N, C-alpha and C positions, 0 to 999 in steps of 0.2 A: 524637309523641315527639321528633322532630328539633327542632321549635320549642321545646319545653321545655328541651332540652339547650343549644340556641343561646342562649336567654334567660339561662340560668344561667351559661353560659361568658362571656357579655358582662360579668358582674359578679363573676366569681370565676375562679380558676385551676382547670383541669380536675382537679387533684389534690384540690381542696376539695369537689368536687361528689359527692353520694351518690345512690345509686339511689332512696332514699326521697324525696329532694328532687325528683328528676326525676319520679317517679311522682305525687307530690302536685301538682306543677305541671301535669302532663299529665292529671290526673284518672283515673289508673289505679292498680291495685294493683301494688306492687313485684314480685310474682310474675309478672306479665305481662311485665315487662322481662326477668326472668331466663329465662322460657320462650322468648322471642323471640331475645334476644341472648346469654344465658348469663352474661355478665359486664359490668360497667360499662365496661371498656376496649373490649369489642367494640361496644357501643352508641356510644361516643365515636368509635371508629374509623369506624364506618358513617356517622355524622353528618359527620365531617370529610372523609371520602372523597367524600361526596355534595356537600358545600360546595365542595371543590376542583374536582370535575368541572364544576360549574356556573360557578364564579368564575374558574377557570384552565384553560380548554380547551387542548388541544394546539395549539401554534402551527403555522402553515403560512405561512412567509415566502417560500418558494420555494427556500431553500437550507438544507442541514443545519446549517451554522454559525449561520445566522440563527435557525433553529428552536431549536437548543440554547441559544443565548444568550437568546432570549426565554423559553424554559422555565426556565433557571437564574435569570433575573431574577424571574419569577413566583414560583418556589419560595423565593428569598431574601426577597422582599417578604412573602410569605405567612407564613413562619415568624417573621419579625421583628415581625409585628403582635401586639397584645395577644391572648393566648390561642393564639398561633401554634404554640407547642410542644405543644399538646394532641394533635395528630396524632402526633408523635413519641412522646409519652408513652403514647398508646394503642397504638401499634405495639409498644413495649417491653412493655406490660402484656399484650398478646395474642400473645405470642411462640410459642405452641405451634402449629407448622405442621401438626400432625396433625389439628387441629380446623379443618374447612373454613370454618365461619361467620366466625370472626374475621379470617381472612386473605383472604377473598373480595374485599374492597375493595382490598387491596394487589395481588392478582392482576389485578383489573380495570384498575387504573392502570398496572401493568406492561405489560399488553396494549396500552393506549392509547399508551404511550411506544414500544413495539416497532412499532406500526403507523406512527407518525411516522418511525421509523428505517427501516422497510421502504420507505416511500414515497421517502425520500431515496436508498436503494439502487437503487430502480427508475430514478431520475434519473441514475444512474451515480456517485453520491457514495459515500464510504466506507461499508462495510457494518458497522454497529455493532449491538451487542446491548443489551438493556435493562440488563444487568449493567454494561456499560461506563459508562452514564449514572449508574447507582447508585454505582459506585466512584469515578468521576472528577468527578462534578458534585454529586449529592445528598449523598453522605457528607461531603465537606468543608463544604458549606453547613450541614448540620445540626450537625456537630461544632463548627464555629466559633461558631455561634449558641449552642450549649450552654455554650461557654466564654466567651461575652460578647464575642467579637471577630468579629462577623458580617462576611461578605465585602463588599467594595466592587465597583464595576463592573470594575476591573482584575482583581481576583481571579476574578470570574465568567468573564471572557474567558480567563484562564489555565486554569480548570477545563474550559472548552469545548475549548480547544486540546489538553489532555491526552486528552480523550475522542476527539477526531478523530484523534489519532495513536496511539491505543491499539491499533488493528487493522492498522496499516501496517507 
């Protein structure tokens, strides 16, 4: 299923892809997709979260500042690629937090980020929470990209500094 979604997203925006197209490409019935993922957005979210986990593992540079800057750079690069907004679009489409399936990939990534932050805390660096990264780094990256003014390296450094001073 993931291969079918990735192939279709390589040639079209996520908003143009349908469950029927995915099912046809994967050689399954559309009802199989609905039974497993519930919605198209949930499937795309699962595919994108898997891709991100593989292509953008949590950095481990030895410093929190370095880790956050590497992570911010990965996130900005990823969202700027063709089809990069698919993850954000899927998040928006799967917004019902009471449904565990669609939000599971988000919780998994949040846990990975928190582990990175906890390791930094164990080294004596600032104790940040996932929400600090979300508010100070990811939100401005996504918002700027949506408005067509994606961040540059100086912006990313500023976002990281905001996160680092968030809890002091």
